[in-house]
C-alpha positions in Angstrom: -0.1 0.1 -0.1 1.2 3.6 -1.0 2.7 5.9 2.3 0.8 8.9 2.7 2.5 11.7 1.2 2.6 14.6 3.8 4.0 11.9 6.7 6.8 10.9 3.8 7.5 14.4 3.0 8.0 15.2 7.1 10.4 11.9 7.3 12.3 13.5 4.5 12.5 17.0 6.1 13.9 15.2 9.1 16.7 12.9 7.4 17.1 16.3 5.3 18.2 18.1 8.8 20.3 15.3 9.7 22.4 15.3 6.7 21.2 12.0 5.7 20.4 13.1 1.9 20.3 9.4 0.2 17.6 8.7 2.9 15.5 12.2 2.5 15.7 11.8 -1.4 13.9 8.2 -0.9 11.8 9.4 1.0 10.5 12.3 -1.3 10.4 10.2 -3.9 7.9 7.9 -2.8 6.1 10.7 -1.2 5.9 12.0 -5.1 4.4 9.0 -6.4 1.7 9.0 -3.8 0.6 13.0 -3.9 -2.4 14.1 -5.6 -2.5 17.7 -4.6 -1.0 20.1 -6.8 0.5 22.1 -4.3 1.8 19.6 -1.9 3.6 18.2 -5.1 5.5 21.4 -5.7 6.4 21.8 -2.0 7.8 18.0 -2.1 9.7 18.5 -5.8 11.2 21.7 -4.0 12.8 20.1 -0.9 14.1 17.1 -3.5 15.7 20.0 -5.8 17.3 21.2 -2.3 19.0 17.5 -1.6 20.2 17.3 -5.3 22.2 20.1 -4.7 23.7 19.1 -2.0 24.5 15.9 -3.8 25.9 18.1 -6.6 23.4 16.5 -8.9 22.7 19.8 -10.7 20.5 18.6 -13.5 18.3 16.4 -11.4 18.2 19.6 -9.1 16.9 22.2 -12.1 14.4 19.5 -13.5 12.7 19.2 -10.0 12.8 23.2 -9.0 11.5 23.5 -12.7 8.6 21.3 -11.2 7.7 23.2 -8.3 7.5 27.1 -10.5 5.5 25.2 -13.3 2.4 25.1 -10.1 3.6 28.4 -8.9 6.0 30.9 -11.4 6.0 33.1 -8.1 7.7 30.3 -5.8 10.7 32.2 -4.7 12.8 28.8 -2.8 12.4 27.1 -6.3 13.3 29.7 -8.4 16.6 30.2 -6.3 17.4 27.0 -6.5 17.3 26.4 -10.1 19.4 29.3 -9.9 22.0 28.0 -8.0 21.6 24.8 -10.1 21.8 26.3 -13.7 25.1 28.1 -12.7 26.7 25.3 -11.9 25.4 23.7 -15.0 26.8 26.5 -16.9 23.9 28.3 -17.8 24.3 31.5 -17.0 22.0 33.7 -18.3 19.0 31.0 -17.6 20.5 31.6 -13.8 20.3 35.3 -13.9 16.6 35.4 -15.2 16.0 33.1 -12.3 17.5 35.3 -9.7 16.2 38.8 -11.6 12.7 37.1 -10.8 13.4 36.1 -7.1 15.1 40.1 -6.6 11.7 41.2 -8.6 9.4 39.7 -6.0 11.6 40.0 -2.5 14.0 43.6 -3.5 15.0 43.4 -0.2 16.8 40.1 0.0 20.7 40.4 0.2 21.5 37.4 -0.8 19.5 37.8 -3.9 20.6 41.0 -5.1 24.6 39.8 -4.3 23.7 36.7 -6.7 22.4 39.1 -9.8 25.4 41.8 -9.1 28.3 38.5 -9.3 25.9 37.1 -12.4 25.8 39.8 -13.8 29.8 40.4 -14.2 30.5 37.0 -14.6 28.0 37.0 -17.8 30.2 39.9 -19.3 33.1 38.2 -19.0 31.9 35.3 -20.4 30.5 37.3 -23.4 34.0 38.3 -23.7 35.8 35.0 -23.8 33.4 33.0 -25.5 34.9 33.6 -29.5 37.8 32.1 -28.4 38.9 28.8 -26.8 41.2 28.1 -24.5 42.3 25.0 -27.1 42.6 28.2 -29.5 45.0 29.5 -28.3 47.4 26.6 -27.0 46.8 25.5 -30.7 48.4 28.1 -32.3 51.6 28.2 -30.0 52.3 24.9 -30.9 52.1 25.2 -34.6 54.1 28.2 -34.1 56.7 26.5 -32.1 56.9 23.4 -34.0 60.1 23.3 -36.0 58.6 20.6 -38.7 55.4 22.4 -39.4 54.9 24.6 -42.9 55.8 27.9 -43.6 52.6 28.7 -44.5 50.6 27.4 -41.4 53.1 28.9 -39.0 52.1 32.2 -40.8 48.9 31.9 -40.4 49.0 31.1 -36.8 51.1 34.2 -36.3 48.9 36.5 -38.0 45.9 34.7 -35.8 47.5 35.4 -33.0 48.2 38.6 -33.6 44.5 39.6 -34.6 43.3 37.8 -31.8 45.7 40.0 -29.4 44.1 43.2 -30.0 40.4 42.2 -29.1 40.4 42.7 -25.1 38.7 39.4 -24.5 41.5 37.5 -27.0 44.3 39.3 -25.3 42.8 38.0 -21.8 42.8 34.7 -23.2 46.5 34.6 -24.7 47.9 35.9 -21.3 46.0 33.5 -19.3 47.2 30.5 -21.4 51.2 30.9 -20.5 50.8 33.2 -23.7 53.8 35.4 -22.5 56.6 32.7 -21.9 55.7 30.9 -25.7 55.7 33.9 -27.3 59.1 34.8 -25.5 60.2 31.2 -26.8 58.8 32.6 -30.6 61.4 35.5 -29.9 64.4 33.4 -28.7 63.9 31.2 -31.9 65.7 34.2 -33.8 63.5 34.1 -37.2 62.8 37.6 -38.3 58.7 36.5 -38.8 58.7 34.7 -35.3 59.9 38.2 -33.2 58.0 40.5 -35.8 55.0 38.3 -35.1 55.9 37.8 -31.4 56.4 41.3 -30.6 53.0 42.2 -32.4 50.9 40.2 -30.5 52.6 41.6 -26.9 51.2 44.9 -28.7 48.2 44.3 -28.6 48.2 42.6 -25.2 49.0 45.7 -23.6 46.9 48.5 -25.9 44.8 50.6 -23.0 45.4 47.4 -20.1 47.3 49.3 -17.2 47.4 45.8 -15.4 48.4 43.5 -18.2 50.9 45.9 -20.0 52.7 46.4 -16.4 52.4 42.7 -15.7 54.2 41.7 -19.3 57.0 44.4 -18.7 58.1 42.1 -15.3 57.4 38.8 -17.1 59.6 40.0 -20.7 62.3 42.5 -18.8 62.4 46.3 -20.0 66.5 45.4 -20.4 64.9 41.9 -22.9 62.8 44.8 -24.8 65.8 46.6 -25.3 67.7 44.2 -26.7 65.3 43.2 -28.8 65.0 47.1 -30.4 68.3 46.7 -30.3 68.3 43.7 -33.4 69.6 44.5 -36.5 66.7 45.2 -38.6 64.5 48.4 -39.5 60.8 46.0 -39.2 62.0 44.4 -35.9 63.2 47.7 -34.3 60.1 49.5 -35.6 57.7 47.2 -34.1 59.4 47.3 -30.9 59.2 50.8 -30.9 55.5 50.2 -31.2 55.0 47.6 -28.3 56.8 50.3 -25.9 54.6 53.2 -27.5 51.7 50.9 -26.2 52.8 50.6 -23.1 53.8 54.1 -22.2 49.9 54.9 -23.8 48.6 52.1 -21.2 51.1 53.1 -18.2 50.4 57.0 -18.6 46.6 56.4 -19.0 47.2 57.6 -22.6 44.9 55.1 -23.0 41.6 56.4 -21.4 39.2 53.1 -21.0 37.1 52.1 -18.1 38.6 49.5 -15.7 36.1 49.8 -12.8 37.9 48.2 -9.8 40.9 46.7 -11.6 42.4 50.0 -11.6 42.5 50.1 -7.7 45.1 47.0 -7.9 47.3 48.4 -10.2 50.8 49.3 -8.8 52.2 52.6 -9.3 53.7 53.0 -13.1 55.8 55.9 -12.4 58.5 53.5 -11.3 58.5 51.6 -14.5 58.0 54.5 -16.4 61.6 56.2 -15.0 63.0 52.7 -15.9 61.9 52.6 -19.4 63.1 56.2 -20.0 66.6 55.5 -18.4 66.8 52.5 -20.2 66.2 54.4 -23.6 69.2 56.9 -22.9 71.2 54.0 -22.3 70.5 52.8 -26.1 71.0 56.1 -26.9 74.8 56.0 -26.6 75.0 52.5 -26.7 78.4 51.1 -29.2 75.8 47.6 -29.0 72.7 49.2 -30.8 72.7 49.4 -33.9 71.5 52.7 -36.5 67.8 51.4 -36.5 67.7 50.4 -32.6 69.0 54.1 -32.0 66.5 55.9 -34.1 63.8 54.0 -32.7 65.1 54.8 -28.9 65.2 58.4 -30.1 62.0 58.6 -31.7 60.4 57.3 -28.5 62.4 60.0 -26.1 60.9 62.5 -28.8 57.5 61.4 -29.0 57.3 60.8 -25.0 59.0 63.3 -22.7 58.1 66.9 -23.7 54.7 67.9 -22.9 52.1 67.7 -25.7 51.0 70.9 -24.5 51.9 73.8 -23.0 48.8 74.2 -21.0 50.3 71.1 -18.6 52.6 72.8 -16.3 54.8 69.8 -15.6 57.8 69.3 -17.3 59.9 67.2 -15.0 60.2 64.2 -17.7 62.2 66.8 -20.0 64.3 67.8 -17.0 64.8 64.2 -15.8 65.6 63.7 -19.4 68.1 66.5 -19.7 70.1 65.8 -16.0 70.2 61.7 -17.3 71.1 62.0 -21.3 71.4 65.3 -22.5 75.0 64.0 -22.8 74.2 60.9 -24.3 72.0 62.6 -27.2 75.1 65.2 -27.9 77.7 62.4 -28.0 75.2 61.0 -31.0 75.3 64.5 -32.7 79.0 65.0 -32.2 79.7 61.6 -34.0 82.0 61.4 -37.3 80.9 58.4 -39.2 84.3 58.7 -41.4 86.6 58.2 -38.4 87.1 54.8 -36.7 85.0 52.8 -33.4 81.9 55.6 -33.5 78.5 54.5 -33.2 76.5 52.5 -35.8 73.9 55.0 -37.1 71.8 55.4 -39.9 71.4 58.7 -42.4 69.0 59.7 -40.0 70.0 59.4 -36.6 71.9 63.0 -36.2 69.2 64.8 -37.8 66.6 62.6 -35.5 69.2 63.6 -32.1 68.8 67.7 -33.2 65.3 67.3 -33.3 64.7 65.7 -30.1 67.2 68.0 -28.6 65.0 71.0 -29.8 61.9 69.4 -28.6 63.8 69.0 -24.9 64.8 72.9 -25.3 61.9 74.2 -26.6 60.0 72.4 -23.5 61.7 74.3 -20.8 60.1 76.9 -18.6 62.3 79.3 -17.3 65.7 81.0 -17.6 67.7 78.9 -15.3 66.3 75.3 -16.8 67.7 76.9 -20.0 71.4 78.2 -19.0 71.3 74.9 -17.4 70.7 73.1 -20.4 73.3 75.4 -22.0 75.6 75.0 -19.3 75.9 70.8 -19.7 76.3 71.8 -23.4 79.2 74.0 -22.9 80.8 71.9 -20.3 80.8 69.0 -22.8 82.2 70.5 -25.6 85.0 72.1 -23.8 85.7 68.6 -22.5 86.4 67.5 -25.9 88.0 70.0 -27.2 92.0 68.9 -27.1 94.6 70.4 -29.1 96.7 67.6 -29.3 93.5 64.9 -30.2 92.3 65.8 -33.6 89.4 63.1 -33.0 88.0 65.1 -30.0 88.3 67.8 -31.7 86.2 67.6 -34.4 83.8 65.6 -32.2 83.1 69.4 -30.0 82.6 71.1 -33.5 80.3 68.5 -35.3 77.9 68.7 -31.4 77.8 72.6 -32.1 77.0 71.7 -35.6 73.8 69.2 -34.3 72.8 72.1 -31.7 72.6 74.1 -34.7 70.5 72.0 -36.6 68.1 71.7 -33.3 68.4 74.4 -30.4 70.2 77.1 -33.0 70.3 79.9 -30.1 72.0 77.2 -27.7 74.7 76.3 -30.9 74.8 80.3 -32.0 75.7 80.9 -28.2 78.5 78.4 -28.4 80.0 79.4 -31.4 80.1 82.8 -30.1 82.3 81.8 -27.6 86.1 82.7 -27.1 88.3 80.7 -29.7 85.5 78.2 -31.0 85.4 79.8 -34.2 89.2 80.1 -34.5 89.5 76.7 -34.3 87.1 76.0 -36.8 88.7 78.5 -38.8 92.0 76.5 -38.2 90.4 72.9 -39.1 89.4 74.4 -42.5 93.4 74.3 -43.2 93.4 70.9 -41.7 95.6 68.5 -43.8 92.9 65.8 -43.2 89.8 65.4 -45.3 87.6 64.9 -42.3 88.4 68.1 -40.5 87.6 70.4 -43.4 84.5 68.6 -44.1 83.5 69.1 -40.2 84.4 72.4 -39.7 82.8 73.7 -43.2 80.1 72.4 -42.2 80.0 73.8 -38.6 80.4 77.2 -40.6 77.6 76.1 -43.2 74.8 75.6 -40.3 76.3 78.9 -38.2 76.1 80.7 -41.2 72.7 82.4 -40.6 71.4 86.1 -40.8 70.7 85.7 -37.1 74.2 84.6 -36.4 76.0 85.8 -33.0 79.1 85.1 -34.3 80.0 88.3 -36.1 82.9 86.6 -37.7 80.6 84.9 -39.9 78.6 88.0 -41.0 82.1 89.9 -41.5 84.5 87.1 -42.6 82.0 84.0 -43.6 82.3 84.8 -47.2 85.8 85.2 -47.9 86.4 82.3 -46.1 84.2 80.2 -47.6 85.0 81.5 -51.0 88.8 81.0 -50.6 87.4 77.4 -49.7 85.9 76.9 -52.5 88.8 78.0 -54.6 92.2 76.5 -53.8 90.3 72.9 -52.8 90.7 70.6 -55.2 88.4 67.5 -53.4 85.0 68.0 -54.7 83.2 67.1 -51.2 84.8 70.2 -49.6 83.8 72.6 -52.5 80.3 71.5 -52.5 80.0 71.8 -48.9 82.0 76.0 -48.9 79.7 76.4 -51.8 76.6 76.0 -49.6 77.8 78.1 -47.5 77.9 80.9 -49.8 74.6 80.5 -51.2 73.0 80.4 -47.6 74.9 84.0 -46.5 74.4 84.8 -50.3 70.5 84.2 -50.5 69.5 87.0 -47.9 67.3 88.8 -50.3 64.4 85.8 -51.1 63.4 85.9 -54.1 63.7 89.9 -54.5 65.5 90.6 -57.5 67.4 93.7 -56.7 68.9 92.1 -53.9 71.5 89.8 -55.3 74.8 89.6 -53.2 76.5 87.8 -56.0 77.9 89.6 -59.2 75.4 89.4 -62.1 75.5 86.0 -63.3 77.4 83.7 -60.6 74.2 82.6 -59.1 73.0 80.6 -61.9 77.0 79.3 -62.2 76.6 78.2 -58.8 73.1 76.4 -59.2 75.1 75.2 -62.5 77.9 73.0 -60.7 75.0 72.1 -57.8 73.1 70.2 -60.7 76.6 68.7 -62.2 77.4 67.6 -58.6 73.9 66.2 -58.0 73.6 64.2 -61.4 77.3 62.5 -60.5 76.6 59.0 -59.3 80.5 58.7 -58.7 79.8 61.4 -55.5 78.8 60.1 -52.4 75.1 60.4 -51.2 76.0 62.6 -48.3 77.7 64.9 -50.5 75.2 64.9 -53.3 72.7 66.0 -50.6 74.2 69.0 -49.8 74.0 70.4 -53.4 70.6 69.9 -53.0 70.6 72.3 -49.8 72.7 74.8 -52.3 69.9 74.5 -54.8 67.2 75.3 -51.8 69.0 78.3 -51.5 69.8 79.0 -54.7 66.3 78.5 -56.7 65.2 81.5 -54.4 66.4 83.5 -58.1 64.0 83.0 -61.0 66.6 82.2 -63.6 68.0 79.5 -61.3 64.4 77.7 -61.4 63.8 78.1 -64.9 67.5 76.5 -65.5 66.7 73.6 -62.7 63.9 72.6 -64.4 65.2 72.0 -68.0 67.5 70.0 -66.6 65.6 66.8 -66.2 68.3 64.4 -65.5 68.8 66.7 -62.5 65.4 66.7 -61.3 65.0 62.9 -61.6 68.5 62.6 -59.9 66.9 64.8 -56.8 63.8 63.1 -57.1 65.4 59.3 -56.7 67.5 61.0 -53.2 64.1 62.4 -52.3 62.7 58.3 -52.7 65.7 57.1 -50.6 66.4 55.9 -47.3 68.0 59.1 -45.9 65.2 61.2 -44.9 67.4 64.1 -43.6 66.8 65.6 -46.9 63.3 66.2 -47.3 63.8 69.7 -45.9 65.7 70.8 -48.4 63.7 69.1 -51.5 60.3 70.4 -50.2 62.6 74.3 -50.1 63.4 73.7 -53.5 60.0 72.5 -55.4 58.3 75.5 -53.5 60.6 78.2 -54.8 60.4 76.3 -58.2 56.3 76.5 -58.2 56.6 79.8 -56.6 53.8 78.6 -53.6 55.7 80.5 -50.9 53.6 83.2 -49.2 53.8 86.4 -51.1 54.1 89.8 -50.0 51.4 92.2 -51.6 53.7 95.4 -52.6 51.0 98.4 -52.5 52.1 100.7 -55.1 51.4 103.9 -53.2 54.5 102.3 -50.7 56.1 101.8 -53.8 56.5 105.1 -54.5 57.1 106.7 -50.9 60.2 104.1 -50.9 61.2 105.5 -53.7 60.8 109.1 -52.9 63.1 108.0 -49.9 65.5 106.4 -51.5 64.4 103.4 -49.3 64.6 99.6 -51.3 61.8 98.7 -52.9 61.3 95.2 -53.6 61.1 94.1 -57.6 60.2 90.8 -59.4 61.6 88.8 -61.5 59.8 88.5 -64.9 60.5 84.6 -64.7 58.5 84.8 -62.1 55.3 85.5 -63.5 52.7 83.3 -64.4 53.1 81.6 -67.5 56.9 81.3 -66.5 55.7 79.2 -63.6 53.1 77.5 -65.2 55.8 76.1 -67.8 58.3 74.7 -64.5 55.1 72.6 -63.0 54.5 70.5 -66.4 58.0 70.0 -66.4 58.5 68.9 -62.6 55.3 66.5 -63.6 56.8 65.2 -66.5 60.0 64.3 -64.3 57.9 62.4 -61.5 57.4 65.2 -58.9 54.4 63.1 -57.7 56.1 60.0 -57.0 58.9 61.9 -54.9 56.0 63.6 -53.0 54.5 60.2 -52.0 57.3 58.7 -50.7 57.9 62.0 -48.9 54.6 62.0 -46.7 55.3 58.5 -45.4 58.3 59.5 -43.2 58.7 60.0 -39.9 56.7 62.8 -38.0 60.3 63.3 -36.4 61.8 64.3 -39.5 58.6 65.3 -41.5 57.8 68.5 -39.2 54.8 70.5 -39.6 56.4 73.1 -41.5 57.8 70.3 -44.0 54.2 68.9 -44.0 52.5 72.9 -44.9 55.6 73.1 -47.8 54.8 69.4 -49.3 51.4 70.9 -49.5 52.0 74.0 -51.1 53.8 72.2 -53.6 50.7 69.8 -54.4 48.5 72.6 -54.6 50.7 74.2 -57.0 51.2 70.8 -58.6 47.1 70.5 -59.4 46.0 74.3 -60.8 45.8 72.7 -64.0 42.9 70.3 -64.0 44.7 68.6 -67.5 47.1 67.4 -64.9 45.2 66.1 -61.9 45.4 62.8 -64.1 49.2 62.0 -63.8 48.9 63.2 -60.1 46.5 60.9 -59.2 48.5 58.0 -61.1 51.5 58.9 -59.5 49.7 58.2 -55.9 49.4 62.0 -55.5 45.7 61.4 -54.4 46.8 59.1 -51.4 49.7 61.1 -50.6 47.3 64.5 -49.7 45.4 62.4 -47.3 47.9 62.8 -44.4 48.8 66.2 -44.9 45.1 67.6 -45.2 44.4 65.6 -41.9 47.4 67.2 -39.7 49.7 70.0 -39.7 49.5 73.9 -39.2 46.3 75.7 -40.4 47.5 76.9 -43.5 48.8 73.5 -44.7 46.0 71.5 -44.0 43.8 74.1 -45.8 46.0 73.6 -48.5 45.9 70.2 -49.2 42.7 69.9 -48.7 42.5 72.1 -51.5 44.4 70.0 -54.0 42.1 67.2 -52.5 39.0 69.2 -53.6 40.8 69.8 -56.8 41.2 65.8 -57.6 37.8 64.6 -56.3 35.9 67.1 -58.3 37.2 65.7 -61.5 38.8 62.0 -60.9 36.6 58.7 -60.4 37.2 58.4 -56.6 37.8 54.6 -56.2 40.9 54.8 -58.7 42.4 58.4 -57.1 41.4 57.3 -53.5 41.1 53.4 -53.3 39.5 51.5 -50.5 38.4 52.8 -47.5 41.2 55.8 -48.3 37.8 57.7 -50.2 35.9 58.0 -46.7 39.0 60.2 -45.2 38.7 62.8 -48.1 35.3 64.1 -46.8 36.1 66.1 -43.6 39.2 67.9 -45.0 36.5 69.1 -48.2 34.2 69.9 -45.5 36.7 71.6 -43.4 36.8 74.2 -46.7 33.3 75.4 -46.8 34.2 77.5 -43.5 33.1 80.7 -44.1 36.7 82.2 -43.2 38.1 80.2 -45.8 38.2 81.7 -49.6 35.2 81.4 -52.4 37.3 79.6 -54.5 38.4 76.9 -52.1 34.3 77.1 -51.0 33.8 76.5 -54.7 36.3 73.5 -55.8 35.4 72.1 -52.1 31.4 71.9 -53.2 32.4 70.4 -56.3 34.8 67.7 -55.2 31.5 66.6 -53.0 29.6 67.0 -55.6 31.6 64.2 -57.2 31.9 62.3 -54.3 28.0 62.5 -53.6 27.1 60.8 -56.8 29.2 58.0 -56.2 28.0 56.2 -53.5 25.3 56.0 -51.0 27.8 55.0 -48.5 29.4 58.1 -49.6 26.2 60.4 -48.8 26.1 59.2 -45.4 29.5 60.5 -44.7 28.9 64.2 -46.0 25.8 64.3 -43.9 27.3 62.9 -41.0 30.3 65.6 -41.2 27.5 68.3 -40.9 27.9 69.1 -44.5 24.5 69.9 -44.8 23.7 73.4 -43.2 27.3 74.4 -44.9 25.7 73.6 -48.4 22.3 74.8 -47.7 24.2 78.1 -46.7 26.0 78.7 -50.3 22.5 77.9 -52.3 21.7 81.6 -50.9 24.7 82.9 -52.3 25.1 85.7 -54.1 28.4 84.6 -56.3 26.8 82.6 -59.4 29.1 79.7 -59.6 29.4 78.9 -55.7 25.6 79.1 -56.0 25.3 76.6 -58.7 27.7 74.4 -57.1 25.9 74.0 -54.2 22.7 73.5 -55.9 24.5 71.0 -57.7 25.8 68.9 -54.7 22.2 69.2 -53.1 21.2 67.4 -56.5 23.7 64.4 -56.0 22.9 64.5 -52.2 19.1 64.1 -52.4 18.7 60.7 -52.8 20.0 59.9 -49.4 17.0 59.3 -46.7 18.7 61.8 -44.3 18.6 64.7 -46.5 14.9 64.1 -47.2 13.7 63.7 -44.3 15.4 67.5 -43.3 13.3 68.6 -46.9 10.1 67.0 -45.0 10.7 69.2 -41.8 8.2 72.0 -41.2 9.6 75.4 -40.6 12.4 76.6 -42.8 12.8 77.5 -46.4 14.6 74.7 -47.7 12.1 73.6 -50.5 10.8 77.0 -50.9 14.5 77.7 -52.1 14.9 74.7 -54.3 11.6 75.7 -56.1 13.2 79.4 -56.3 16.0 78.4 -58.2 14.5 76.5 -60.6 12.7 79.7 -61.5 16.6 81.2 -62.2 17.7 82.8 -65.4 20.6 79.9 -65.7 20.6 76.9 -67.7 22.9 74.8 -65.1 21.8 76.0 -62.0 17.7 75.0 -63.3 19.1 72.0 -63.8 20.2 71.1 -60.5 17.3 72.4 -58.8 15.0 70.7 -61.1 16.9 67.7 -61.0 17.2 68.0 -57.1 13.6 68.6 -57.3 12.2 65.8 -59.6 14.3 63.0 -57.2 12.7 64.2 -53.8 9.1 64.4 -55.5 9.6 61.3 -56.4 10.9 59.7 -53.2 8.3 61.7 -51.0 4.8 62.0 -52.1 4.5 64.2 -49.1 6.6 66.8 -50.5 4.6 67.4 -53.9 1.4 68.9 -51.9 4.2 70.8 -49.8 6.0 72.1 -52.7 2.4 73.9 -53.2 2.3 75.1 -50.2 5.9 76.7 -49.6 5.3 79.4 -52.8 2.5 81.1 -54.9 4.7 81.1 -57.8 5.3 77.1 -58.0 2.7 76.9 -61.2 4.6 79.7 -62.6 7.7 78.2 -62.0 6.7 74.7 -63.0 4.9 75.8 -66.3 8.2 77.9 -67.3 10.4 74.3 -66.5 7.9 72.9 -69.1 8.3 75.3 -71.9 12.1 75.6 -71.7 14.0 75.3 -74.8 16.9 73.4 -72.6 15.8 69.9 -73.2 17.7 68.6 -70.0 16.0 71.2 -68.0 12.4 70.8 -70.0 12.6 67.0 -68.9 13.1 67.3 -65.5 10.2 70.1 -65.3 7.8 67.3 -66.7 9.2 64.8 -64.6 8.0 67.0 -61.6 5.0 67.1 -63.2 4.6 63.4 -63.5 5.4 62.7 -59.5 2.9 65.7 -58.7 -0.1 63.5 -61.0 1.2 60.5 -59.2 1.0 61.9 -55.9 -2.3 60.4 -54.7 -3.6 63.6 -54.1 -6.4 64.2 -56.2 -7.0 67.9 -55.8 -3.6 68.3 -56.6 -3.8 66.8 -59.5 -7.1 68.6 -60.7 -5.4 71.8 -60.6 -2.6 71.0 -63.1 -5.1 69.3 -65.4 -7.0 72.3 -64.9 -4.1 75.1 -65.9 -2.1 75.9 -68.9 0.1 72.5 -68.3 -2.3 70.3 -70.2 -2.1 71.8 -73.3 1.6 72.6 -72.6 2.1 68.7 -72.2 -0.8 67.8 -75.5 1.8 70.4 -77.4 5.2 68.4 -76.5 3.5 65.1 -76.2 2.1 64.8 -79.7 5.2 66.4 -81.3 7.2 64.0 -83.9 9.7 61.8 -82.5 13.1 63.9 -82.3 16.2 62.0 -80.4 17.4 65.6 -78.9 14.2 65.8 -77.1 12.9 62.3 -76.8 13.2 62.2 -73.1 11.1 65.1 -72.7 8.6 64.0 -75.4 8.5 60.7 -73.3 7.7 62.1 -69.9 4.9 64.5 -71.4 3.6 61.6 -73.3 3.8 59.5 -69.6 1.8 62.6 -67.9 -1.0 62.6 -70.0 -1.5 58.8 -69.4 -1.7 59.0 -66.2 -4.2 61.9 -66.6 -6.6 59.8 -68.4 -5.9 56.8 -65.6 -6.9 59.5 -63.0 -9.7 60.1 -65.5 -9.1 64.0 -65.7 -9.0 64.1 -69.4 -10.7 61.3 -72.3 -8.4 59.4 -74.5 -7.4 61.1 -77.8 -7.6 59.5 -80.8 -4.1 60.0 -82.6 -3.6 61.7 -85.4 -5.2 60.9 -88.5 
């Protein structure tokens, strides 16, 4: 006989309380079989569920709790039990829902709230990691570290690892799965691909995660990272430099992600940052480090030591760097590669060091700090000058050259010191070529109009002329010549202030061009020939001769493309001079008269600086391949490609793109792509000019070819920036033309233009007095109206946008009417509501529409007739009736009954379609065909 369910239940409860879960389950199971009462049954299931939880039999526990919940959906005990079971089964989202219901029923229950919070956090964490299983990471490392595995598979695994590390969850996965030691094994393999993949993966793991970045620093070791950066391979040095940058950004909070509680656990990063800084300074002057590693160490210091804006008050990083490393940086500047036993360097190392010195000096706040900087330089140079050791002495002179190319004031003050100039002059007369070379270069760098050494001003020219005439050595000759050019170019492009006797400038320039084209001469020396031309091309005769000399142009462009980036500035200066794209000073005629009267000097323009000469020079440069050289120069590292140089390159690009016929060549040689970075960063003047050149190219090129891939979306912002009212009319106009072409190209581009907030600006220009600008703005709008967001603007009430388009259709200018009527035709086709609105915004609508339909230009006429059709087709019978009762019917009949005519066929067909529509609406009787 079956037992009594209530009795069995109570018996089960006693066993449960005594901790005898097996016996309790037995009692409850019997009770379930015997029980007929639903509510009692629910309680028994709920109790058995608690037993199963105790026994860690979670699936049974969940199923029992569900049976109780089926009876009473608000059974809190059963819900919470099912929640516990589901959590253990790994079904977090289902468990979360159960505890959510518990907390809703009993909002004050602490246990429920705590579980709710905990599960929420766990789900978040799980979501992040579900896309990658542990095995996947493990598998990648197995492939990578397996010597036997084929290369292709290993490369694929390396790439996957890098991609995985760029997502936070993936990075955490790699980290948790013993990833860092495995990455170190890859680095130890010594294989370039392996090292690169490992370093890039570490970069991904450090990006934006302070705690992980600090853990990785301690696991890998800063010394180890420095030694990787010191592998003699440019790519590895660059990748490691990037790793240091990611670590620096993560530690200094250059990356602003939210970390919640984890942030509080992070140790203070200041100590690690200091260690990194000291290690980089060690690398700067270490003989063990090859050139690329040294460049990257200097680049990292340049990027991260000085303040990014002067608003920050704290320049302690700079002061620390000066105390612990200024002498090391000066040591780099003083290296003379021609001597034995020097630091390994690339062609760019010394210029990068000069730029770093300049940035450090510029970051100082007060005179005592500047004096300290000068004193350290002074002391360093004094310690190197030794009359009995020429090598040490020229090291000192070369250091001064480095300072003159960096913080000029500091170098200038040193040149003015007792005995320094005399020493330089003495070196010019030395027997050794290297002494002469170093001394002449120092003389050149100190030859400036601002020179503190009165000696240079009074004796510089004669001294350099002397060396120029006497030396048999080409290398010295070129350098002396550049000094002469530099001192002689004080007049700028002013025709009357020619320092040299008539014609000698051209002679010097001819000599420079000869050297430039001579492959027997070393690159470093040929670079000086360009430096000379940078000064000499202030003279218009020199410009003209230079661009006629195609081999010389090509030689300059080849040098501009070489790995030596120190040349970029001189090439840019030369090109700015040849294209006359520098700032011109406006000369007022009244002032000229006044100046002549008071015997003042009046600047004069050279006849060869007139427009037709400039245009010819531009054509010559394009033919010789200037664009591909510019495209390479733009890619140089920011330390060397300063904002000033970027501005010069932008000026040249703008000058090159003046003639629409030349823009195809510019695009073909990669000029479109090269302009984008110039338009996005740099000086205001530089960005504006680059944007203007982009607008010119965008206006007449196929966007897919001019700006391949995703690049085309980056062009929109620079063009929109030219629509601002502070820009010139011509810039507004060409930007509108460029945007018109882009807007006609794809919906994605139209959306991007709207997103960049261009619409209000374009609408403003549709009101413009200036005919061409107004037409360009209307054409641009015409290409944008197929975009849903633009149509919505026309549907909004309380503005005159639609009225303006209708009124523009009534203007007396075919092109403007084509654009406005085209926009109106597309708007009324897309939005039937606009058909009604059109008749309300202006009383002239009908008259304007009739004039469009009677227009002699078939393009205008066709668009007008399409608008009429859209109105007839707008499901507004009143409106349709009104149209047919007006003179439009007669107009439609005349056009529709005309003979077929290929020139006007589109208009004739449109009129016939309108008449057919009117018949369908029953507004006119079918007309018989002409007999």
